[in-house]
C-alpha angles and dihedrals in degrees: 000000000000126000125185131204136172118245127215130197115308091011089120092061094089093054092046094047092047092050091052093048095046092046091050091048091052091049090051091050092053091048091052090050094051093258092300104121126167115294095250097036094076093078096038099083091140091234113142120257129215113253121189126184135170146080092302104020094164092054091047090054093048092049091059094043104264122132125223089255092054093062107102092009130110116294120225107246094217092051091050091049095051092047093052099039102036105019090243110148122211087259090061091248115141123199128199111329116266111238129209108288094019121142104253096185149320131263110216106188118195111198126193119218113270093249090054090050089051092052088053094044098042103023131097123271094269092053091045092055094042093053092048092050093046091048092050093047093047090049092052091050091052091048090050088056091049092048090055098044106023103029097108139125125195122239127190114248109211092198098055100023089230132113111251122207114244121191117236122223088242148315119266118201144160115240117211111192115208129185108195142063121232088267093053097254121135108281116155110204139143127216106214102199110204115192114223091229108078129167120260119211090266091055096253116135111238139168121275114237100252095189092061090046093053092045094054098037096090092051090048090052090054090051089051091054094046091049093046091054093048093048095049093046089052096045103033103016090242117173123205142225128223116321114234103230091206096057102018087230128134130183124226111273112253097030104121118235090232089058091053091050093046091055093044103078110170133194126190136149091251093052092046089051089049091053093048095250094113123052130185116246092234089057089074097235119218122262090252092054092048091050093052091046092053091051093048111121130203107274120247119266106235091188088066091065120098119260091245091053092049092052091048092050093049093046089055093047114115092221111105127235127182139139116236107236094203091054089051091051092049092049090049091053091051092049094049092046090055095045122105097043126129105284089209087069087069089063093046092051090047090056090050087051093060091092100163101060141031089204127040144162124266089252090056091058093044088056093051097044093047091051091053099040114121113234092240097043096100115083127217112298094015119097123213088249092055092046093049092051092046092051091048093051090051094060104029116111114183116228097180130058122274116287114272117225092258095048125092125232090255091063092073115087124207139186136185136237092254092055092046089054092047093050092045090051090056091047090051091052096055097081091060112124140160134186087223088065092070108104116206104232128185132206092249089058089064098032093112095048128095117249088257093053093040093055093049096047093044090051092049092048095049095044121103092203113111098211110062118176118201114189120190137164122241111289096018094124100250096159093043090052092052092060088075090058091051091052090053093045093051091050087053090054097258138088145214126266111205119207123185138164094251137035089235092059090048092050092049092051091049091050088054088053091240092137145019094221135015144184140160120277089243091055092048092051091048090052090047091053090050091046094241100110102111113205105149107050091094135000103295135189116195117207114194116195112218103329136092108189118175096223092055094046090049090056096047097044091047088055091049090242122148112237120200111203108205122191153105117249090201096063127074112296119247116249111278093008111134102242114233096021096098094047090047091054090049089052098042101043110072091202093057113123129221126193111213105179124085120212106168097081113068095209111077090208091056090050090055091046091052091053090050090052088049101052111340125132126240097285093045091049091051090052091048093049088048090054092050089049095050091046093055094245098127129077131168133186144106120326098257095046093048092047089051093047093047091049091050092050092048092050092048090055092049091049089052090056096255126139100242131188124206115195139168134197094238140023092241086071099034094053097058090045091052090049092049093052091046090051092050095047104038125059114248091234095049116113116260140180129218116247138169120320088025092283119161110220128195138177109292095031122128112233138180130214114224102193135048114240121173092185095071110100113245124200123198118241092246134021113264095031118123120266109281124239115269124266108288135199106259097023114145122219142182115226112237101180140353130211108204093180092062096024097236138122140200119223140181118224120236110245108019094031091226115163129228138170118226123199145137122022094348092057092046095048109026110028124075141144111299106196091102127032134181119258090251092053091047095052107121094026123120127199140160092255137008130206111193128189112206126178112228092213097028117129088222096052112088139128093288096051091045091050093051092044094049096049104054097086127077097201105023141001116193127187125208107195115197138189110227112234119243126233097037102105119104092255094046119088107194114140114283134195119275121237085260119089120277133186117240119203107223117238114204125171129216125266089257091053090048090052091050090050092053091049088053091054093045089050089067094081112168105193114182120213135193123241092258094051093046094046093047088062094057111116094215114037089180088071092058123095116261093247090058095047090047089051092048093049091048091050091051093049093050093047091047091051091048092050091049092048091047092050089050091049092048092048092049091045090049090050090049092048090047092050091046090050090049092050091048091049092046092051090049089048091056091048093052092046088053092063104024096089097057110118121232129205129282116348121255118226117247131182140172133073091316114055124177101193103190134048122241135157091256128023137158141218115204125186140131089218107093093195092058091052093048090052090052094049090047093051095046091046092051094046092050092049090049090057093045093248121149110250131176136173121216133175132192087216131050113295116245113255095247095066092089091049091054091054096238119161102241124185129178116272105252112160093192093056093041091057100041106036113086113247123222113251113270091012117158120224117189118193109196119204089013093177089074092062123089113260093233090054092051091050093051092045090050092050091047092050093049092049090056095045089248128138129239123203116193110203113203124187091181095252120144120261144132092290097045091107093047094051092047090052098048095079093175108187092218094051120110116241129179112251093251093057118082108200093185092057092048093050092047091051093062117099113204111201097202106074094200092051091045090053091048092051092046091051092051093046090049091050091052093048094048092047091047091050093051093046091049093053092048090050092050093052091047093049093054090061097046126109108265091225095057116121104253093202089074091064106034120064148106111279106187 
């Protein structure tokens, strides 16, 4: 592998001093042996050599003052020092002065796999020489790649104001070969020291573009590994084990993993702290510890020993090393069986292996192809590097415009034909719909959901579209919301099938009752390929947790089954999920649903902060970080101090009875923490067994299983209980007993308390301490509190990991941001702690520094985009290949058609809802008219601008003047009270504040109570703002009032509402209307679709008007014969 680091002034001193010491030691060895050193030791003086790579390497060397003969020869240590420290090239040329804090150079460290280093350290002279030659050749090939793709400087362009990239003739460096790890074990690696003053074509010394160098370094490391494998297979016949796709590294087949671990001693401050050899000064170390610390001496520097001495020491080491011949033969048979295939298939498989992005840089594809390249793929005269680059060029399809002069190579995004086809297949599936996909859902199904959740679930249920994305932030209650869909599906005679990336996620969804059956996505796809995935036997709804794979969607849409894709594009992507696809579906499909409210966190301010961390802009992020800072949730310091503080916080929460989660961004931090907790909990003399990651596990430890295995026998906690679920990836367990003699353990699972025994290969590979997990492993977990360790400069710490880490806890989420110490990698040789105890001075930053550190992490926002989204951002579509523009045009057409169809559906649905609402209102109107004319008892007096002179079961007061209506309510209320009649005022909306001052009897508006509770005879019920009530409720209340000889007054201030149509259509002749309201015109304006209902309403209106006319004439005749002195108030009133 290849690592890269920036170098400051005097950083080269260690390499120079070590070279001098090792060379002197070799000279001394030869002198002691009479000048007869080992055959291959003569040339291994450990002096650096000049290494030149690039398009015109010879010219590059000459420009800095090196002759042709000097290339590959020993480099003068003083010359190297001056070039790095002062920018003075061998030619004497000096470029721009290096300022304080400037980057003086770069350390490119090429590391051989441990098994290769062991062959060199423990092998015979032929193997030693072959490994050294293969390593040197592979390193030169990698540097040639870097010279071609990262050998740039930047030059100001006065016309554009930008800095254009200008290619250098080559890169000149000094290569320091080292043989040992920091612990003194075999570890072949070379530090290629690249001065940051390189020669431009005109001879001027300029700065190397570090950004390009860092971008291409990983690809160069993959080329180094592929070349090294090919060279050693050719020279020594070495066969190889599995290639790690993340590092491109493979170990020699037949070298046991235990051997690798045994020869990989590591020392770091964090590990020393974990083992109790390093204590923090504020822990008040014991006198014994202080005494040992004071006596601690600087450790020896194994790299300073001569090569002959190192080989002698390793040969005498008790640790075994051998290569299993049978494993080599088996690996050779597999290689030869696979040989002869189309080498282009390697590139196609590599493209399929880029799971996390539909678009990528050229370097990304180089990495993947090199990691998959067979050792015998390259033909005579073609190097693995050349073949890898040729294969990449054959499949790369640019999806962004050509690189501008100021842009780096990494700015251009590419895709491949296979990914274009995959994305197009998903696009073509999105229009799938079926009327059978509509799920009848009732209000009681969603009664326990929030309005946000209710709206999303109702929309999903009522939609005919078969692909239904549901996006939701962490803690929004996705699984809880889906239980409503399952209730509706079960009532319809079907059920929900839950699919998720992991068994653990499936089990959690099933425990939440989100589905009737569940399986992993991989299992579902396997059944689909075998033809045994049953989707059509009964109405089925498929819920897919956080993945949108084309094969699965093809199967479900073909079966006419609705698939709900549930996820959060801002969290860490599931394995093998095409990054960007889910978010693109959420954007493209107008019926996609998004939950926006967070419920997990108890503090509303923390909910808002979590959403800002998820997707907020700059200002929102600053506010969120400020809240975390003020709430004491941010800490920053060195790695050991932050680990200690996080552990203390976690323990305090556990002691307080809280469910606490301790997580880290990488296993290099999680492992020492797990070991420290084990050490603190388990007695040092207690029996233990060795498990995965080298963890020692004893009875009482908490462990985690990292692979699902249905073959492991499970026993229920008590006899008679049902058979427990199988062992799942992510299950947590408490160790009950260990058997060191047979290296096995018995454990009880957290939750169902089922018991299992782990042993053999499963124990060694898939069981380890489970006190501390990585952020990725903890995604989906929920606890009371979370304590998260995040490296400020860690490659794994970015906005996504921070978001996941800071949203696991209900009550508190605390971040401990650490700066990773330098000099602790295997190939770095800074002083390290002895095995004896040392005192570490804690380094803690201020709250402001912690906030700045979190902003740095959040600034690393890795948004993934689909091909269509990336291509749509290209400034010049004419520069794109025709297959990309066709894809982009097709995507736009499909999305436009979907939007048009959705608008049509929404319009039609709105029309249907409007017609249904009108029909409901018209039916309620007829029901009210049927009872409105019933007469009550004695009239109640009424006065004021609105007077309703006669009593009926239902009447109405209609005015836009709120004061007039209040006067009417007040008069009626007072009159009813005066006659000892029950009177109440209700309103479907909030009551105005003056109701209490007026002394009205106000009760909550509860339609169910108003239609089921018996009313006192002659009671008066006043419904204020009646238009806000539902028409069906008003009809039932009217019927109930009439049945109990009570009176109902509907007060209407002419505002819109569900019953606006009903009130306009009542047109009761005895109702009171303000002079500017014409009830006859409003009633006439209504169009009732149902002719029979229209006729019924018209008949009832006509009956009321004729009866009112007759009653009015009778009243007029009677009034003419009355005594003029009679009190009119005894005859006029409101009898309701």
